C-alpha positions as CSV (number, residue, x, y, z in Angstrom):
1,M,-196.1,-8.0,-52.9
2,S,-193.1,-9.8,-54.5
3,A,-195.0,-9.8,-57.8
4,R,-195.6,-6.0,-57.5
5,R,-192.0,-5.4,-56.8
6,G,-191.0,-7.4,-59.9
7,I,-193.4,-5.4,-62.1
8,L,-192.1,-2.1,-60.7
9,R,-188.5,-3.1,-61.3
10,S,-189.3,-3.9,-64.9
11,V,-191.0,-0.6,-65.4
12,A,-188.0,1.1,-63.8
13,H,-185.7,-0.5,-66.3
14,A,-187.8,1.0,-69.1
15,G,-186.8,4.4,-67.8
16,V,-190.0,5.3,-66.0
17,E,-189.8,7.0,-62.6
18,V,-192.0,5.2,-60.0
19,A,-192.9,6.5,-56.6
20,P,-191.3,4.7,-53.6
21,E,-193.3,1.8,-52.2
22,R,-195.3,2.7,-49.1
23,G,-195.7,0.4,-46.2
24,G,-198.9,-1.6,-45.9
25,D,-201.4,-2.8,-48.5
26,L,-202.8,-0.4,-51.0
27,R,-206.5,0.3,-50.8
28,A,-208.7,-1.7,-53.1
29,G,-208.5,-0.4,-56.7
30,E,-205.5,1.9,-56.0
31,Y,-202.8,-0.5,-57.3
32,P,-204.5,-1.2,-60.7
33,S,-205.2,2.5,-61.2
34,R,-201.5,3.4,-60.4
35,M,-200.1,0.8,-62.7
36,R,-202.3,1.9,-65.5
37,R,-200.9,5.4,-65.1
38,V,-197.3,4.1,-65.0
39,L,-197.7,1.8,-68.0
40,G,-199.6,4.5,-69.8
41,S,-196.6,6.8,-69.5
42,A,-194.1,4.1,-70.6
43,M,-196.1,3.1,-73.7
44,P,-195.3,6.2,-75.8
45,R,-191.6,5.8,-75.1
46,A,-191.6,2.2,-76.1
47,L,-193.5,2.9,-79.3
48,A,-191.1,5.8,-80.1
49,S,-188.2,3.4,-79.7
50,V,-189.7,0.8,-81.9
51,A,-190.6,3.4,-84.6
52,L,-187.0,4.7,-84.5
53,A,-185.5,1.2,-84.9
54,L,-187.8,0.5,-87.8
55,A,-186.9,3.8,-89.5
56,L,-183.2,3.1,-89.1
57,A,-183.6,-0.4,-90.5
58,F,-185.6,0.9,-93.5
59,A,-182.9,3.5,-94.2
60,L,-180.1,1.0,-94.0
61,G,-182.0,-1.4,-96.3
62,A,-182.5,1.4,-98.8
63,C,-178.8,2.2,-98.8
64,L,-177.8,-1.4,-99.3
65,A,-180.3,-1.8,-102.1
66,Q,-178.8,1.1,-104.1
67,P,-176.9,-0.3,-107.2
68,R,-173.2,0.1,-107.3
69,E,-172.0,2.7,-109.8
70,L,-170.4,1.4,-112.9
71,P,-166.6,1.5,-112.5
72,P,-164.6,3.7,-114.9
73,T,-164.2,2.0,-118.2
74,S,-161.0,1.5,-120.2
75,P,-160.7,3.4,-123.4
76,S,-162.3,1.7,-126.4
77,A,-163.9,2.6,-129.7
78,L,-166.7,0.1,-128.9
79,T,-167.9,1.9,-125.7
80,S,-171.6,2.8,-126.1
81,R,-171.8,0.9,-129.4
82,A,-173.4,-2.4,-130.3
83,L,-171.4,-5.5,-129.4
84,P,-170.0,-6.9,-132.7
85,S,-171.9,-10.0,-133.7
86,F,-170.1,-13.2,-134.3
87,R,-170.7,-17.0,-134.8
88,R,-167.8,-19.2,-134.1
89,P,-167.1,-22.9,-133.1
90,T,-166.0,-23.4,-129.5
91,I,-163.2,-25.6,-128.2
92,G,-165.9,-27.8,-126.7
93,G,-167.3,-28.6,-130.1
94,D,-170.4,-26.4,-129.9
95,T,-171.1,-23.1,-131.7
96,F,-171.4,-19.8,-130.0
97,D,-173.8,-17.4,-131.8
98,S,-174.0,-13.9,-130.2
99,S,-177.3,-13.2,-132.0
100,R,-178.9,-15.9,-129.8
101,V,-178.1,-14.3,-126.4
102,R,-180.2,-11.1,-126.8
103,A,-181.8,-9.5,-123.7
104,Q,-178.9,-10.9,-121.5
105,L,-175.7,-9.5,-120.1
106,V,-172.8,-10.7,-122.1
107,V,-169.1,-10.7,-121.2
108,V,-166.5,-11.3,-123.9
109,K,-163.1,-12.0,-122.5
110,F,-159.9,-12.0,-124.6
111,F,-156.9,-13.8,-123.2
112,A,-153.8,-15.9,-124.2
113,K,-151.5,-18.5,-122.7
114,Y,-148.4,-16.3,-123.2
115,C,-150.1,-13.4,-121.2
116,E,-149.3,-13.6,-117.5
117,P,-151.9,-11.0,-116.5
118,C,-154.5,-13.0,-118.4
119,K,-153.7,-16.1,-116.3
120,R,-154.1,-14.2,-113.1
121,S,-157.5,-12.8,-114.1
122,L,-159.1,-16.2,-115.1
123,P,-159.9,-17.5,-111.6
124,A,-161.9,-14.3,-111.0
125,L,-163.8,-15.0,-114.2
126,V,-164.6,-18.5,-113.2
127,A,-165.9,-17.2,-109.8
128,L,-168.0,-14.6,-111.7
129,R,-169.5,-17.4,-113.7
130,E,-170.4,-19.3,-110.6
131,A,-171.9,-16.2,-108.8
132,H,-173.9,-15.0,-111.8
133,P,-174.9,-18.0,-114.0
134,E,-177.5,-15.8,-115.7
135,V,-174.7,-13.8,-117.3
136,I,-173.4,-15.0,-120.7
137,I,-169.6,-15.3,-120.6
138,V,-167.5,-16.3,-123.6
139,G,-163.8,-16.5,-123.7
140,V,-161.7,-15.8,-126.8
141,S,-158.2,-17.3,-126.9
142,E,-155.6,-15.3,-128.9
143,D,-153.1,-18.2,-128.8
144,E,-151.4,-19.3,-132.0
145,S,-152.4,-22.9,-131.5
146,E,-155.7,-24.5,-130.5
147,A,-153.6,-26.8,-128.2
148,D,-152.6,-23.8,-126.1
149,A,-156.2,-22.7,-125.9
150,R,-157.3,-26.1,-124.8
151,W,-154.5,-26.1,-122.2
152,M,-155.9,-22.8,-120.7
153,V,-159.4,-24.3,-120.5
154,E,-158.2,-27.4,-118.7
155,Q,-155.6,-25.7,-116.5
156,Y,-158.1,-23.1,-115.1
157,G,-161.3,-25.1,-115.3
158,L,-163.1,-22.7,-117.6
159,T,-166.7,-23.7,-117.6
160,F,-167.9,-21.1,-120.2
161,P,-167.5,-21.4,-123.9
162,V,-164.1,-20.6,-125.3
163,I,-163.3,-19.7,-128.9
164,H,-159.9,-20.1,-130.5
165,D,-159.6,-16.9,-132.5
166,R,-157.7,-18.2,-135.6
167,S,-156.0,-15.5,-137.6
168,N,-157.2,-13.0,-134.9
169,V,-160.4,-12.2,-136.7
170,L,-162.4,-11.4,-133.5
171,S,-159.6,-9.4,-131.9
172,G,-159.6,-7.2,-135.1
173,R,-163.4,-6.9,-135.0
174,F,-163.3,-5.9,-131.3
175,R,-160.2,-3.6,-131.9
176,V,-158.2,-5.4,-129.2
177,S,-154.7,-3.9,-128.8
178,E,-153.7,-5.4,-125.5
179,L,-154.5,-8.3,-123.2
180,P,-156.4,-9.2,-121.1
181,V,-159.5,-7.2,-122.0
182,A,-163.2,-7.8,-121.3
183,F,-166.2,-6.3,-123.0
184,V,-169.5,-6.1,-121.1
185,A,-172.7,-5.6,-123.1
186,D,-176.0,-4.8,-121.5
187,R,-179.4,-6.4,-122.2
188,H,-179.8,-4.2,-125.2
189,G,-176.5,-5.4,-126.8
190,I,-174.7,-2.2,-126.1
191,V,-171.1,-2.2,-124.8
192,R,-171.3,-0.4,-121.5
193,W,-167.9,-1.3,-119.9
194,V,-164.5,-2.3,-121.1
195,G,-161.9,-3.8,-118.7
196,G,-158.3,-3.5,-119.9
197,P,-155.1,-4.8,-118.2
198,E,-154.9,-1.7,-116.0
199,Q,-158.2,-2.4,-114.3
200,P,-158.1,-3.4,-110.6
201,E,-159.1,-6.8,-109.4
202,G,-162.9,-7.0,-108.9
203,A,-163.7,-4.2,-111.5
204,L,-165.3,-6.7,-113.9
205,R,-167.4,-8.1,-111.1
206,D,-168.5,-4.6,-110.1
207,A,-169.4,-3.7,-113.6
208,V,-171.5,-6.9,-114.1
209,E,-173.3,-6.4,-110.8
210,A,-174.1,-2.7,-111.6
211,L,-175.5,-3.6,-115.0
212,S,-177.4,-6.6,-113.5
213,R,-179.4,-4.1,-111.4
214,A,-180.0,-1.7,-114.2
215,R,-183.3,-2.0,-116.1
């Protein structure tokens, strides 16, 4: 009898109405028959609950999987045009060749030691590099001396290639008029987003993540 009461309490918790227990023992075969009717009525409700939970989980997963929209871009003549090609020595002693990074997202970041907003933006760039090692990031220093460019690399722990733009050749090619500024090219080598000094913190990361999901 105690086992029967435990089963009935469990069924009651499931929201199924059960007739009050009668005194005395049930006739042979009556208890299994009644329990089959009770559990049979509870099963559709349980299955409906499970189906609803799965549907909600699927809908939530679909929403989370949707790519973020590309944030508004800063004005630039290079938007929707091919990223200018360049081949320059880096401060680390290597050579960066833009023609060798095809079919990959590329971020070209212009900065300088004298530019305070540039300094504030560099830690986020380092974090972006760590979060997305598959993205090619190259820095371009617009400082007058290479020593200042080296100081920036060491001070902020820049782990990506950095080019000292002697005579401002690259800034002219990219039509840079203010700092900091970042150019993001998609896997086809087309500039899809430009981040000028007015962009909010996190905009570059959002642009990279949106383009990472695009095919």
